[in-house]
C-alpha positions as CSV (number, residue, x, y, z in Angstrom):
1,N,0.0,0.0,0.0
2,V,1.6,3.2,-1.2
3,I,0.3,6.7,-0.4
4,R,1.5,10.2,-1.1
5,L,2.9,11.7,2.2
6,N,2.1,15.3,2.8
7,N,4.6,17.9,4.0
8,Y,3.6,18.5,7.7
9,E,6.3,21.0,8.7
10,G,4.7,24.1,10.3
11,K,1.4,22.3,11.0
12,K,0.0,21.5,14.5
13,I,1.0,18.1,15.7
14,E,-2.6,17.4,16.9
15,D,-4.0,18.0,13.4
16,V,-1.3,15.9,11.7
17,K,-2.0,13.1,14.2
18,K,-5.7,13.1,13.2
19,E,-4.8,12.9,9.5
20,L,-2.3,10.1,9.9
21,T,-4.7,8.1,12.1
22,K,-7.6,8.6,9.6
23,N,-5.3,7.4,6.8
24,K,-4.1,4.4,8.9
25,V,-0.5,5.5,8.8
26,K,1.9,4.4,11.6
27,F,3.7,7.3,13.2
28,K,6.0,8.3,16.1
29,I,5.7,11.8,17.5
30,L,8.5,13.5,19.5
31,G,7.2,16.5,21.4
32,T,4.3,18.8,21.0
33,G,3.4,22.1,19.3
34,D,4.1,22.5,15.6
35,V,6.0,20.0,13.4
36,V,9.5,21.2,12.8
37,S,10.8,18.2,11.0
38,Q,9.6,14.9,9.6
39,Y,11.0,11.7,8.1
40,P,10.4,10.7,5.4
41,I,10.2,14.1,4.0
42,G,6.8,15.3,2.6
43,N,5.4,15.3,-0.9
44,Q,6.7,11.9,-1.9
45,T,5.3,8.4,-2.1
46,F,5.5,6.3,1.1
47,S,4.7,2.8,2.1
48,K,1.9,2.5,4.7
49,D,4.0,-0.4,6.2
50,E,6.7,2.1,7.3
51,T,6.5,4.6,10.2
52,V,6.4,8.4,9.8
53,F,8.5,10.3,12.4
54,L,7.5,13.8,13.4
55,R,9.4,16.2,15.7
56,G,7.5,18.9,17.5
57,S,8.7,22.4,18.4
58,N,8.5,21.5,22.1
59,Y,10.7,18.5,22.7
60,K,13.6,17.8,25.1
61,F,15.7,15.0,23.6
62,D,16.5,12.0,25.7
63,K,19.1,9.6,24.2
64,N,17.4,6.7,25.9
65,I,14.6,6.8,23.3
66,F,17.0,4.6,21.2
67,M,17.5,1.8,23.8
68,G,16.0,-1.5,22.7
69,Q,14.8,-0.2,19.4
70,N,15.5,-1.7,16.0
71,Y,17.5,-0.3,13.1
72,N,14.5,1.2,11.2
73,F,13.2,3.0,14.3
74,T,16.7,4.2,15.2
75,T,17.3,5.5,11.7
76,G,14.0,7.3,11.7
77,I,14.7,9.1,15.0
78,C,18.2,10.1,13.7
79,K,16.8,11.6,10.6
80,V,13.9,13.5,12.2
81,M,16.2,14.9,14.8
82,K,18.7,15.7,12.1
83,F,21.4,13.8,14.0
84,D,24.6,12.3,12.6
85,C,24.2,8.7,13.8
86,K,26.8,6.0,13.1
87,I,25.0,2.7,13.5
88,S,26.8,-0.6,13.7
89,G,25.6,-4.2,14.2
90,F,22.3,-5.9,14.0
91,G,19.2,-6.3,16.2
92,K,18.4,-3.7,18.8
93,V,20.2,-0.8,20.3
94,S,22.3,-1.9,23.2
95,E,24.8,1.0,23.6
96,I,24.8,4.7,22.9
97,I,27.9,6.9,22.8
98,K,27.2,10.6,22.6
99,K,29.8,12.4,20.5
100,S,28.2,15.8,20.6
101,D,24.7,17.4,20.9
102,V,23.9,16.2,17.3
103,S,26.3,13.2,16.9
104,Y,25.8,9.8,18.3
105,E,27.4,6.4,17.8
106,L,24.8,3.6,18.3
107,K,25.7,0.0,18.6
108,L,23.1,-2.6,17.9
109,T,23.2,-6.2,19.2
110,L,21.0,-9.1,18.2
111,S,18.6,-10.0,20.9
112,G,16.2,-12.9,21.0
113,K,16.2,-16.1,19.1
114,K,17.3,-16.4,15.5
115,E,14.3,-17.0,13.3
116,E,14.5,-20.2,11.2
């Protein structure tokens, strides 16, 4: 299922939430207020199987949002926060090394059983 994803920057998060819910699009919102960044960027085609990441104007970042998350989620957070993230390994985030306020090194380790 592919849809055209709107550009939500500058719009109220509550309004965007209603629209995405109505269209049955998965999303993760960081903060409140107006959308200041989104990933994937707007005005392009988007698979409904993926997650849209939105960052609000009122958000205090906590690096622990990465812990235990998978590669796709981690990549989405890095892009919406406009962070330079170096991701290594497979599985879920197990270690976070803060390089600066916008640069992180994230190590993923496989957790759980290998699927056969």
